C-alpha positions as CSV (number, residue, x, y, z in Angstrom):
1,M,-18.5,22.9,-7.6
2,A,-17.1,19.9,-6.5
3,G,-16.3,17.8,-9.7
4,H,-19.2,15.4,-9.7
5,K,-17.2,13.1,-8.0
6,G,-18.6,9.5,-8.8
7,Q,-20.8,10.4,-11.3
8,P,-18.6,10.2,-14.9
9,N,-21.6,10.9,-16.6
10,K,-21.8,14.0,-15.9
11,V,-18.4,14.3,-15.7
12,K,-18.4,13.3,-19.6
13,K,-21.1,15.8,-20.2
14,S,-19.3,18.8,-18.5
15,G,-16.6,18.6,-21.0
16,R,-13.9,18.1,-18.6
17,K,-11.1,15.9,-17.8
18,P,-11.9,13.2,-14.5
19,R,-10.3,13.3,-11.4
20,R,-6.9,11.2,-11.9
21,R,-7.0,8.6,-9.4
22,R,-3.4,7.2,-9.9
23,L,-0.4,8.3,-7.8
24,K,2.4,9.9,-9.3
25,G,5.1,7.8,-9.8
26,K,5.7,4.3,-10.8
27,R,3.7,1.1,-9.3
28,G,5.1,-1.1,-6.8
29,R,6.7,-0.9,-3.2
30,G,10.1,-0.2,-4.4
31,T,13.9,-1.2,-3.3
32,S,17.0,0.6,-2.1
33,G,18.4,0.6,-5.6
34,D,15.4,2.9,-7.1
35,E,15.6,5.3,-4.4
36,K,12.0,4.4,-3.0
37,N,13.8,2.7,0.2
38,P,10.7,0.5,1.7
39,V,10.5,0.3,5.5
40,F,8.9,-2.9,7.5
41,G,7.5,-1.8,10.8
42,M,5.5,-4.3,13.1
43,V,3.8,-3.2,16.6
44,E,2.4,-4.5,19.0
45,R,-0.7,-3.8,19.7
46,R,-0.8,-1.9,23.0
47,G,3.1,-2.3,23.2
48,F,6.5,-1.9,21.0
49,V,7.1,-0.7,17.6
50,R,9.2,-1.8,15.5
51,L,10.3,0.5,12.2
52,Q,13.7,-0.9,10.2
53,V,14.8,0.4,6.3
54,L,15.1,-2.9,4.4
55,P,16.7,-3.7,1.1
56,N,13.1,-4.5,-0.3
57,V,10.8,-6.6,1.5
58,Q,10.5,-10.1,0.6
59,Q,9.8,-13.1,2.3
60,K,14.1,-13.7,2.4
61,T,14.3,-10.4,3.8
62,I,11.6,-10.5,6.8
63,E,11.1,-13.7,7.8
64,P,14.5,-12.9,10.1
65,I,13.6,-10.2,11.3
66,I,10.4,-11.2,12.0
67,K,11.3,-15.6,14.2
68,K,13.8,-13.3,16.2
69,T,11.7,-10.8,17.7
70,V,8.3,-12.0,17.0
71,A,6.8,-14.9,19.9
72,V,5.9,-17.7,18.4
73,G,2.1,-18.3,18.9
74,S,1.1,-14.6,18.0
75,T,-0.8,-13.5,16.0
76,F,-0.6,-11.5,13.0
77,Y,-2.5,-8.7,11.2
78,T,-2.1,-8.1,7.7
79,D,-3.4,-6.9,3.9
80,Y,-0.5,-8.0,2.5
81,N,-0.3,-11.5,0.9
82,I,4.0,-11.5,1.7
83,Y,3.1,-12.3,5.5
84,N,0.6,-15.3,4.0
85,H,3.3,-18.2,4.9
86,V,3.7,-16.8,9.1
87,G,0.8,-19.9,9.9
88,S,3.9,-22.0,8.4
89,L,6.5,-20.3,11.2
90,G,4.1,-21.0,13.8
91,Y,2.1,-17.9,14.2
92,K,-1.6,-17.3,13.7
93,H,-2.9,-15.2,11.1
94,K,-6.2,-12.7,9.6
95,T,-6.2,-10.0,7.2
96,V,-7.7,-7.4,5.4
97,N,-8.7,-7.3,2.3
98,H,-9.0,-3.6,1.7
99,G,-9.5,-3.8,-2.2
100,E,-12.3,-5.3,-1.8
101,G,-13.7,-2.5,1.1
102,E,-12.5,-3.9,3.6
103,Y,-10.2,-2.8,6.8
104,A,-11.4,-4.2,10.5
105,R,-14.0,-7.2,10.6
106,D,-15.5,-8.2,14.3
107,E,-15.1,-11.9,14.5
108,D,-16.4,-12.3,16.9
109,G,-19.5,-10.1,16.8
110,D,-19.2,-7.8,20.2
111,G,-18.8,-4.8,18.8
112,F,-14.7,-4.5,18.5
113,Y,-13.7,-4.6,15.7
114,E,-10.1,-6.8,16.2
115,V,-9.0,-8.0,13.0
116,H,-7.3,-4.5,11.2
117,C,-3.4,-3.2,10.6
118,N,-4.8,0.5,11.2
119,T,-2.3,0.4,13.9
120,Q,1.3,0.3,12.5
121,E,-0.3,1.9,9.7
122,G,-1.4,4.5,11.1
123,I,2.4,4.8,13.1
124,C,4.0,4.2,9.1
125,G,1.9,7.5,8.5
126,A,3.6,9.4,11.3
127,A,6.9,8.8,10.7
128,R,7.2,9.5,6.2
129,A,5.3,12.6,7.5
130,V,7.9,12.7,10.4
131,F,11.2,11.5,7.7
132,D,9.7,13.9,4.7
133,A,9.9,17.3,6.6
């Protein structure tokens, strides 16, 4: 039996504990001080990748890197609110809301889902697999 996924009433009737959906360990992105080193990454679509270990991922830490690396007028595609200020720095900014189940969006109706951050997430996932091995 697979476990009645998504059917809490059947799980309760069966008498077993529900699946645990939380991550192990404490919540949050972490800092270098708690041995959960944040990695800041930027990916140019069909272009360069930049990954950098930082002491934290606060706006004051990432802003100089963004200004030094990304041309003004470029578009940021993100899923995290730390980047909401990039519009005031001269960049365009489009977001997806994973919390609402949105992972990609087709804004112009051409069938191509241009608003997403899957490129970055895929690269960071691959990097984690290499460094955790």
